[in-house]
N, C-alpha and C positions, 0 to 999 in steps of 0.2 A: 239715486241708486236704490235706497231702501224702499222708496215708494213704488218703484217699478217692480222690485222683487216681491213686495207684498201683493200688489195687484195681479201678479202672475198666479196667485193662489186661486183655485176655482171656488170662490166663496159660496156660490149657489149650490155647488155639488156637495160641499161639506154640510151645508144646511139642509140638504135633501130636496132642493127645489130644482126641477129639471126643465120647466117651461121657460123658454127664452124670453117670453113676454115679461117675466119677472126680472130677467137680467136687464131689460131695457128700462126698468123702473128703478134700477140701483141708484142710490145717491152718488153724486160725484165726490168720491172720497179723497180726491186730490185737493179739493177746495177746503177752506177752513170749515170746521163743524158749525152748523147752525146752532142757534140757542136751543132749539128743540131737538135734542139728540134723541131720535126716536128709538123705540124698541127694535125696529127692524135694523136700524144702523148698529145698535148694540149687538145684535146677533151676527151681523156681517163682520164687525170688528173683532168680536170674541172668537168667531170661527177662524179668522185670519191668524190671530195670536195662537190659538190652540193647534192649528196646523203645524206651526213651527215647533211648538213644545212637544207635540206627539212624535216628531221625527228625531228628537234628542235622545241620546243614550241614557239620560237621567230620568226619562219618563218611564214609569213602571207599567209595563203591559201585562204583567202577571194577572190572569183572570180572577184568581182568588182575591188579590188586593183590590182590583177594580170592583168586584162584586161586593166586598165588605164595605168599602168606603162609600159607594153609591147607595147601598142599602141603609147605612147609617144616615147618610145625607138626606135621602128621600123620606126617612122617618121624621126628620126635622122639617123638611119642606111641607110635608102633609099637615103639619101642625103650625105652619107659619101663616102670615097674612095673605100669602099668594100660593095656595096649595096646588094650583094648576100650572104654575110657571115651570118651564123647562130648566133643569139644572144638569150639570155634569161635574162630578167630583173626581179628582185624580190625585196621584201621589208622585212626587219627585224624590229621587234618591239624593238626599242632602242632609248632612248631620246637624245643620242649624235648626233652631226652633222657630218655625215660621209657618204661617198660613196666609193666603191671599185670595182675592177675588178679582175678576176683571169682567168687562162687559159681556153680556149674553148669558149670564148664569153659570159661569165657569168658576169653580172653587178648587184651588190647589193646596195641598198640604205637604210639608217636608217630612221625610221619613224620621228625621230627628225629633220632630214634635210628637209623632205617634209613639216612638220608642220611649220618650220621656213622660208621656201621659200616664199617671198612676192608675187611672180607671177610665171606663167608657164614658162616664158623665163628664169628666174633664175634657176628653177629646170632643165629645158632642157639644160642649160649651163653646169651644173655639169655632166649630163648624156653624153653630147656630148664630154666632156673632157675624161670621162672613155671609151667611144666608141673609141676615138682616140688612147688611150693606147692599146686597143685590136687590132684594125686594123693595127697599126704600129708595132705590136708584141713586145712591150716594155717588157712585162712580160716574154715572151719566151726568149728574148735577155738576160734579167737579169739571168734567170735560166740557160741558156746555158753557160753564162759566168762563173757561179759558178759550175764548173764541179764536185764539191764534194757534191753538194746538192743531197739529196735522197728523194724518194717519201714520206717517213715518215714525213719529214719536211713539206710537203704540206698538209698532213693529220692534222698536228698540227696547220696549218693555219686555218683550219675549226674550230678546237676547240677554237682557240684564237678569231676568228670572233664572235663565238656564246657566248663566255664567257664575252665579253666586256660589261660593264655596265656604265662606266664613261670614261672620256677622258684618264685616265691613266691605265684603267684595261686591255686594249688590250695587252699591253706589259707584264703586270703582269701575265696574263693568258698564254701568250706564254712561259714565263719562266718556267711554270709548266712542260714542257717537254724539255729535253736538246737540241733537234733538232730544236725547234720552233724559238727560239730567233735569231739564225743566219739567218734563212730563212726570218723572218719578216724584219730583217735589210736589207737583200739583195733585198727585193721587194720594199723597199722605192725607189721611182723613182729618177733618177739623174736629174740634172738641164737641161741637154740636152733633156731628155725625156719629162720633164714638158713643156719646150718651144715648142717642137714639138707638144705635145698634145694640148697646148694652141692655136697654129697657126691653126692646122687642125680642132680643136673643134670649133673655132670661124667661120671658113669657113663653116663647116657643119651646125652650128646654123643659119647662115645667109641664106643658101640655103634652109633650112627647114622652112623659114619664121618666125623665132623667132627674138627677139631683142638682138643682141650680146652685146649691151652696158650694159646689166644687169650683165654680168660676173664680171667686176671690182667692181660693187656695192656689189656683194656677197662676194668677197674677203675682201673688207673693213669691211663688217659686221662681217666676221669671225675674223678679227683682233681686232675689238672692243669686240667681245665676249670672246676673249682669256683672257681678264682681269677677267672674271667671272668664269673661270675654275680653279679648285684646282691646277692642274699641269701647268696652264698657257696657254696651247695651245690646241685648239680643235683637235680632232683626224684627221680631214681632212688635217689640216695644218702639222701634223706630217708626214703623208705619201705623201703629196703634198706640199712641202715647198714653201712658197711665199716670194720672195725677192723683194726689191724695184726695182731692174732691171727688174724682171719678170713682175711686174705690169706696169712699164713704157713701156715695150715692147708691152704688151697687149693694153694699151691706144694708143700707136703709131699706131698700126694696126687698131684700131677702128676709127681713123680719116679718114680712107678710106672707112668706112662702114656707111651707112645711119642709122639713128635711125628709128625704126619701132614701130608704135603703134599696140600692139598685145592685143586683148581682151582675157582675160583668159576664158577658158571654165568653164561651171558650174560643169563639172565633177571634176575638181580640188577642188572646194569648198566641194562637197559631199565626195570626197576621204579623204580630211583632217578631216572631221567630223567622218568618220569611224575610221581613224587612231587615232584620239583623244580618242575615246572610248576604242580601244584596248590598247593604251599606258597608259592612265590615269585611266581607269576603268569607267564603265557606270555612277556610282553615281557622281564622280568628274566631268566627262565630261558634265553630264546633267546640272549641275550648270552653266557651261560656256555657254552652248547652250541657257539656259533660259535667260541669260543676252543678248546674241546676238539677240534673237528674238525681243528685245525691240529697237534695233538699227534702225536708219533712213536709213542706208546704205543698199541698196537692196541685195548686195552680202553677207554681213554679216548676214542679216536677213534670207536669204535663207539657209545659212549654219547652222544657229541655228535651223531653223525649221526642216531641214533634220536630223540633229544630234539628236534632241530631240526624234523624232520618232524612229530613229535607236537605240538609247539608250534603249528604251522600248523593241525593238525586241531582242537586244543583251542580255539583262538580263530580260527575260520574266517573271521570278518569282518575280521580285522586284516591278513590276507595278509602275514605276517611274512617269508615266503620266496617267491622266484620259483617258480612252479609247475613250470617245466621243470627248475630246479635241484633242487627237491624230488623230482621223478620220477627224476632221475639219482642222487640220494642213496639213494632207495629201491632202485634197481637195484643199486647198489654194496653195500648192506646184504644184499640177497638173495644176491649172489654170495659174500659172506663167510659167511653163515649160511643156506644154501639150505634152503628148506622149513620154516624155524622158524615155529611157529604164531603167535608174537607179531608177526613180520614179515609173515606172510600177512594177518593181521588188520589191521595198519597199512596194507598195500598196498590191501586191499579198502576200508577206510574212506576212504583218500585218493581212490580212484576214485569212490566213492559221493558224496563231497562236492565234488570238484573236477574229476573226469575223466569217463569214459564209464561210464554205469550198466550197460551191457551187459558191459563188462569187469569191473566190480565184481561183477556177478551170477555171472560165470564163476569169478572168484577165490574168492568166498564158497562156491559149491557145491563147487568142487574141494577147498578147504581143509576144508570140513565133511565131505567124504567121508573125509578122512584123520584129522580130529580132531572127530568128531561131538559130543563132550561139552564142547568148548571154548566156554564161555559168551560170550566176547568175539565169537566168530564167529557164534554163534546170535543174540545181540542185534544185532550189526551187520547181519546179513542180514534180521532182522525189521524193523529201521529202514529198510532199502532197500525191502522190500515195502510198508511203511507209506507212505513218502514217494512211492512209485510208484503208490499207490492200488490195489495188488494185494491187496485185502482177502480174497478167497476163498482165495488161496494162504496168506496169513498166518494165517487162521483154521484152515486145515487143518494147517499146521505146528505151531501152538501147541496145538491139540487133541491131536495125536499126542504132544507132549512132556508135556502134562498127564497123559495116560493112562499114559505109560511111566515117568514119574519116580517114584522111590521116596519122595521127600519133596516136599512142596508148595513150589513156587517162585513167589513173588508176581509176578515179572517175566513169567512165562508167562501168568498170568491177566491182567496189565496189557496185554500186547500183544494178547491175544485180545479183551479188552474194546474196545480201539481198533479192531480189525478189525470187530467187531460194530457199533461206532459208525459206521464207514464204510459198512457194509452197511445202516444204518438199522434195526437189530434191537435195540430198546430193552430188552426183557426179559433176553436173555442178556448184554447189555452191563452192565446194573445188577447182575446176578447175579455176574459176574466181578469188577466193581469192589468188590463186597461181599467177595469172597474176598481181594482184595488188601489191603483194610483190616483184615480179620480176622487175616490172617497177619502184618501189620506192627503189630498192637497197638491198633487203633482199633475196639473192639467197637461203640460207639455209631454210628460212621460206617457200619460194615458193616450194622447193622440198618436204618439209614435207606436204604441202597442197596437192600436187599431189599424194603423197603416201596415204593420207587419201582418195583421190578421187578413187584410185585404189581399196581400200577396200569397197567402196560403191557398192551396188548391184542394183541401180536403173537406171543405164545408159545403152543405147543400144550399139550395136557393134561399130558404128561410133564414138560415144562419148568416149567410152573406148579406141579406137584406137588413138584418138587425145590426150587423157591424156597420154597414153604410149609414144607417139611420143614426146610430149612436155617434159616429164620427161627425156627422153633420151637426148634431146637437152640441157636441163639445166645441166644435169650431165656432158655432154661433155664440156660445157662452164666452169663449176666448175673445172674440171680436167685441162683444159687449163690454167686457172688462177693460179693453184697451181704449175705449171711447172716453 
């Protein structure tokens, strides 16, 4: 059942490969892995797991969070042993302290780890360690060594990752399927892997201009925290065991590395505020922010100010804050960090939801002129156009982005589909919804949308031809995946 479910995911579409000739070259993932677990197989398997994770409510789709964690991650990748390798970093809402990697360059971080990180170097230290596991192909080596492992076990990994709620739940969730527990055990890294990831991760961290001396501080913090967990050990320590020898080895290496004073970016403060709202809820988080605003520490105060306004936006029906006070807080933030894209986006979102739409329009357009690739601004302005029934403008904007983007972005197609819906154009609407589903791992749903597009009568010859061609492609991919 698990294997059939996993194989229904359009792996090639997620990977951006549309030529069916590639589909015919797919490895038979139902058979045991060969000893040479190839990079292509890693991509296929990783995309499969990511497709399931992305559809989970714990996956953070907030563009500001995605932007930050990937910017930080790629700063490390650029200074790693494999600067050209593709990675995707993401965050899950989970209060436990954990980070993990799986095949294909996917690195996940729990919100709890980010919130508990004292500084950016500490967070970067965890990410650089996970990047090293990927670039050194530790995961692939473990899988290849266990030639009895099957693809269903990796699907169970995704279920276990998403089911985890406390330090002990990951294992319990994995036990729910007979294949999951062996695979989870197999993916716990060996001491040799950990030492290699430590060594390479520290080097990457130093090259990326972070302070590598924060790494042992994080480990010691985890060891102190272990006394507070019901099962005794935080999840990160379960999958990345820390021995006294390992800590000693890290500290010995650090004697040859200079300490570096690294000023934390204001983005991390704002990111933590957003994650606090997602993890604890707007009401609970607002109480924390209200206390932070009273602090004499500038960083703490800024985080509280940002978080209080974001709480209001995140739960707009609750009116947690007086609107005039919120506007004053925004003005103060913009004076402290003038022109910051996260603040411009916050200001525009506030005006869109609670203020003057004309002002929101001006703020979005002005900010987009400075930061045209900032997804939070793009999506926010698209929401403004949509809620204002400015469907022609929305369609034009999204069509331009679809044509100019190097990689397919499902959000662009989703907004354009909504624009077509407002314009009562059914054929292009169903075509774009099909693309959204294909890009997010739902091949069956994508085919069904294209069938609905075929039944629509409002498309011209060229549109109908493109729908027929796309349907043929997806069916060929579906057939190849069934073989």
